[in-house]
N, C-alpha and C positions, 0 to 999 in steps of 0.2 A: 306334161307328158301324158300320152294317152294310150300307149301300148307297153307291154312288158319288155319289148325289145329295146327300150330306151334306157337300159341300165347304164349307169355311169361307168366309164372305162377306168379300170384301176391301173396303177403303174405295173409294169411288166413283172417285176419280182414278186409282188404280192398277188398279182393275178394268178401266177403259177402256184403260189402258196395256197390260195383258197381253192384252186381247182384240183389239187392233189387228192387222190382217192383215199378216203378213210377205210380202214380195214375192219374186219370183225363181222360177227354174226348179227342177227336181227332178232327183235322180239317176235316170239311165235305168233304166226297168223297175221303179221302186219307188214313184213318186208321179205323180199327175197334174200336169202343168206349169202348168195354168191355174187351179188352186184355191189360194186363200190357205192358208197352213199352219194357221192356227187353225180352218179349216173342213174340212181334209182328214182324213176319217175312214176312209180305206182301211186294210185289214188287210195289213200287209207280209208276213205269213206265208202268204197265199193261194198255193197251188201249191208250197209248200216241203214236201219229203218228210219223213216221220218218220225217226228214226235207230234202226234195229233194235237196235243195241248199247245205246243209252240205254233203250229200251223193255224190253229183257231185264233191266236192272238195277232196274226199278221194283218196289217192294213190291207184293204182290198186292192189298192194300187199295186202292191207287191205280188199278190196272188195273180192279178191280171197279167203283169209283166213276166212273172215266172223267173225273175233274175234278181240277184243282189250283187252290188259292187263293193269290193274290199280294196282299200288303198294300203300299199306296203312299200317300204324302201327295201328293194331286193338286193341288198349289198352287205348283209350281216350274217354269215354262217355262224352257228348252225340254226339260227332262228328263222332267217328269212333270206333266201338267195335263189339264184337260178342254177338249174342242173347244167351239166356239161353240154347239153343240147342248146344252151343259151336261150331257151324258150320256156321251159317248164319251171314254175315256182316250186321250190322244195324247202324243207326245214320244218321246225316245230310250228311256226305261225301258219304257213300254208296248209299243213296237216289239219290244224284245229279249225281254220277258216272253212276248209272243205267239209269237215264234220258238222260245223254249225249250219252251213248252207243245206246239207243233207237233212239235218233235223228239221229245217224249215221247209223242206221240199222245193228248194229253189236252185236254179243254176247259179254257179259262182263265177263272177267276172273279176279278174285281177287287174288292178291298175298300179303300175310301178311309178313311184314318184319319190322325190327327195323327202327325207324325214320332216324337214321344217316347212314343207308345203302341204302336208297331210291335213292338219287342222283347218287351214284356210279353205282347202278343197272340200272338206266335210261341211264346213259352215256355208260354203257357196253352193252346196247341193251337187257337187260333181261326184262324190263318193258317198255310199250309204254308211260304211263303217270302216274302222281300221283295226287290224290285228298285227301290230308291228313293235311289240315289246315296249309299250308306252306306259309309264306309271301315272297315277292320278295325282297331279299337283294342284295346288290351290288355283293357279292361273288356268290350267286346262279345264278344271271343273266349272269355271265360269261359262264355258262355251260348249262343253261336252257332257253327256251322260257317259260314265265309264263303268265297266263291269269286269270284276276281277276274274282272271282265268289261270294265272300262274304265280308262283313266287319268283321274284327276280333277285337282283343283287349286283353290285358293282365291284370292280377290282382294278388293280394296276398291273400293266404289263411293262416289263423292262427287257433290255437286251439279255440274251442268254448268259447265265452265270452272274447276272446282277453286278456288273463291274464297279458300280458306284456304291454298292452295298446299301441300296435304298430300302426303306420300309415305309409303311403307311404313315409313320410319324416323322419321317425325315425328307419330306418333299418340299419344304420351304425354299423358295428361290429357284426351284427347278422348273424346267419347261415341260409341262404336262399337256398332252393333246386331249381334246374332247371333240366330239362330233357336233356339228351345227344343229341346234334345235333339240339336242338330247337333254335328259334330266341331269346328266353329269355336267353339261355346260351351264344350264339355266339355274340349277339349284345346288347340286351336291358339291361341286368343286369350290364355289364361293364359300359355302358353309364350312367345308373341311379346312380350307385355307384360313378362315377366320378363327376357328377354335384351336387348330393345331399350330398356327404360325402367328397371325397378326395379333391375337390377344396375348401372346407370349413375347411380343416385341421382336419377332423374327420376320424376315421378308416374306411377302405373300407368295403363294404358288402362282407361277405365270401360266395362265391358260392359253394354249395354242389351239384356236378353233379351226377345224378342218372339215371338209364336206362329208367324209365317210370314214369308216374304220380302216378300209384298205389303204387310203392315203396316209392315215395315222400310222399304221404299221410299216408302211414304206419308209416314212421319215424316221421311225424308230430304228428300223434295220440299218439305215444309213447314218445313224447317230446324230441326226439333226435335232432331235428332241430327247428328253431323258426318260419319258414314260408315256403310256397311254392309259387314260381313265375311261373305262367303257363297261358295258354289260359283261359280267363275269362269264356268261356262257359263250359269248363270242370270242373272248380272249382265251378261254380254255380250248376252244376249237383251233385257234391259231397256234397255240402251243403244241397241241397234238399233231397238227399237220407239219409243223416245222420246229421240232424240239431243239434243233441246233441254232435257232435264231432268237427265240423268245422264252421268257420265264414269266409266270404270273405270281405275284406276291401273295402270300398267305398270312393271315386269314383274309377274307374279303374285306373291303373297306367298310368301316362302320360309319354310315351316313346319318344315323340316328333318326331314320324315317321308316315308314311302312314300305317294304320292298315288293309288295304285290304289283303285278303288271295287269293292265286292263285293256279290253277292247273298248273302243270309243265310237260314239255316234253323236249326232247333233243334239244339243241339250233340249230336252222336252220332246224329242222325236216320238211320233206314234209307233215307231218301230221298236222302241226300247223294251217294252214288256215281252215281245216275242223273242227278241235277241237274248234277253236275260234267261228266258225259259229254255231256249235252244242251247245256250252255253251251259246251263245247269245240267241239261240232259247229256251233253258231251262229257262233262266231268264224271258222269256215272257210267260211261262206256269203258270197256276194256281197251278200246283203241286209244283213248286219252293217255293212259299209262304206257301203252305200247309205243306211242310216238315219243314220249318223254324218255323212255328207256333207250330207244334206238338212237336218239340224238344226244345221249349222255346227260340228260337232265332229270334223272329219276327222282331226285330230291325236291323238284320244283312243283310237284302236284299239290293242288288244293282241293277242297271238297265242296265249297260253297261259292256260287257266282253272285257275289254281293254287288249291288248297284251303288256306286259312289256318288 
């Protein structure tokens, strides 16, 4: 995929679900208070100054080009999705990517691509970095430098009212959807299934791998699966948008892992020092917390952009 217009088409019911306008006000100075979130295409980086130290670390090729390319899977509200104009990337990750580019003094180019194609694209030089709610796993760190920028977490969504009375500990033998290429698919679900089910002689959790969270929620709404295991932020958004359709189990799933999420770029990239400095600079701006507050993730802030 080479343009943001190639967003995968969701099933009709969930397309409506994710397009519904969120209500409420905005963080002061960061958003218009009378615009539904799904229509708000403001650029949070407007007026934010560059960081001279980050710019000084940029490789000359980026300075000459004046542009940096970020890869995202634009299908996961409130983290990363398209506004109702079907053109403008919005959400936490687009906000923070814009701030990073501004700190570097570069124009930002978005590339919309499926989650599981992002790492091969970075490795092949098609994208400079990704900000798409990706955690630093051992496998990813073999090919990527990863820089923390948020706290993450995973949760389980079930049909409204939880008719099967499921909990995080009673998923054995159930059909639980995960998205292709996600940490939930690659690491968390197998581990949770092992220690909550298989090691206790119970049937394993049956992972149903689907291309994106919209498809997963569509199948959940039609009772074809029992639950969806996904980023807690995305599931919370779906619950707010359609409270009569979904419930999110509490507490979040204990995956016994570091829940920070990180921006990633090619391992050993000459861009890494500049990107790390730019992310650290973003973490120290008021706009960072304003974006998190606006998208309902006020507890996800971190203070240090650690390179993994």
